[in-house]
C-alpha positions in Angstrom: 0.3 0.0 -0.2 1.5 3.7 -0.6 1.8 6.4 1.9 -0.1 9.4 0.2 0.6 12.5 2.2 -2.1 15.1 2.1 -0.3 17.3 0.5 -0.6 15.2 -2.2 -4.6 14.8 -1.7 -5.2 17.9 -1.1 -3.3 19.0 -5.0 -5.2 15.6 -7.0 -8.3 16.9 -4.9 -8.0 20.7 -6.5 -6.6 19.1 -10.5 -10.2 17.2 -10.3 -11.7 20.5 -9.7 -12.1 21.8 -12.9 -12.3 18.5 -14.6 -15.5 18.6 -12.6 -16.6 22.4 -13.3 -16.3 21.4 -16.6 -18.8 18.7 -16.9 -20.5 20.3 -14.4 -21.4 23.1 -17.0 -22.0 20.8 -20.2 -24.8 19.0 -18.3 -25.9 22.9 -18.2 -26.0 23.2 -21.4 -27.3 19.5 -22.4 -30.1 21.2 -20.4 -30.6 24.2 -23.0 -31.1 21.2 -25.9 -34.7 20.6 -27.2 -34.6 17.4 -25.2 -37.4 15.0 -24.0 -38.7 16.2 -20.7 -37.6 12.1 -19.1 -34.1 13.0 -20.5 -33.8 16.4 -19.1 -35.1 14.7 -15.5 -32.0 11.7 -16.1 -29.8 15.0 -16.9 -31.0 17.1 -13.8 -30.1 13.8 -12.0 -26.7 13.3 -13.1 -26.3 17.0 -13.1 -27.2 16.9 -9.3 -24.2 13.9 -8.5 -21.4 16.4 -10.0 -22.7 19.2 -7.8 -23.1 16.7 -4.9 -19.2 15.6 -6.1 -18.3 19.8 -6.2 -19.6 20.2 -2.7 -18.1 17.8 -1.3 -14.7 18.2 -3.0 -14.5 22.2 -2.3 -15.3 21.7 2.1 -12.3 18.8 1.9 -9.8 21.0 0.1 -10.9 23.8 2.4 -11.1 21.6 5.5 -7.7 20.1 4.0 -5.6 23.6 3.4 -6.4 24.4 6.7 -5.7 20.7 8.4 -2.0 21.4 7.2 -1.9 24.5 8.1 -2.6 23.6 11.7 -0.1 20.8 11.7 2.5 23.4 11.0 1.3 25.7 13.7 1.7 22.7 16.0 5.3 21.7 14.7 6.2 25.2 14.3 5.5 25.1 18.4 8.0 22.4 18.9 5.1 19.7 19.7 6.1 16.6 19.9 8.5 18.5 22.7 6.3 19.1 26.0 7.0 23.0 26.4 9.4 23.9 29.8 9.6 26.6 31.2 12.2 28.0 33.4 11.3 29.6 37.1 13.1 32.1 39.2 14.2 30.1 42.7 11.9 31.7 44.9 8.5 30.6 42.2 9.7 27.3 41.9 10.1 26.9 45.8 6.6 28.2 45.9 5.3 26.0 43.9 7.0 23.3 45.2 6.0 23.7 49.0 2.2 24.0 47.7 3.3 20.7 46.2 3.6 19.0 49.0 1.0 20.8 51.1 -1.9 18.9 48.2 -0.4 15.6 48.5 0.5 15.5 52.4 -4.1 16.3 52.0 -3.8 13.7 49.1 -2.2 11.7 52.0 -5.6 11.2 53.9 -8.0 11.1 51.2 -8.4 6.7 50.3 -11.1 5.2 47.6 -13.3 3.1 48.4 -13.1 0.7 45.7 -9.5 -0.8 45.7 -6.8 1.2 42.8 -3.5 0.6 41.4 -0.9 2.7 44.1 0.5 6.4 43.2 3.2 7.4 44.1 4.8 11.2 43.8 7.9 11.9 44.1 8.8 15.7 45.3 12.5 16.8 44.1 14.3 19.9 44.0 15.6 18.9 41.1 14.5 20.4 37.7 14.3 19.1 34.6 16.9 20.2 32.5 15.5 21.7 29.2 
């Protein structure tokens, strides 16, 4: 199975828009000819299938381009790396003290059902970016 990129699919959809539009125009031209009502009804039905395809293609093209732009923004933001921050020692100590209080409070709360054991370790060491 071939791997197709999103950009290739978008290009393919965009390339197919012109042939679909040309066929739509041709089907519309047929409706101006002197044809039986039954034939015109069949042409109208066929034309509606092309209008539906054009609508889906336009929607997919628009959303596909937005998807690619969103992915590029996400990658530009450093994804998949987790954002890191450097705080002053005072701010880090304050957060650490608050965390210790929360852990102390959490140690007094127990589930009414057995659960997996979770252990949290607080350290003075900060992760290196």
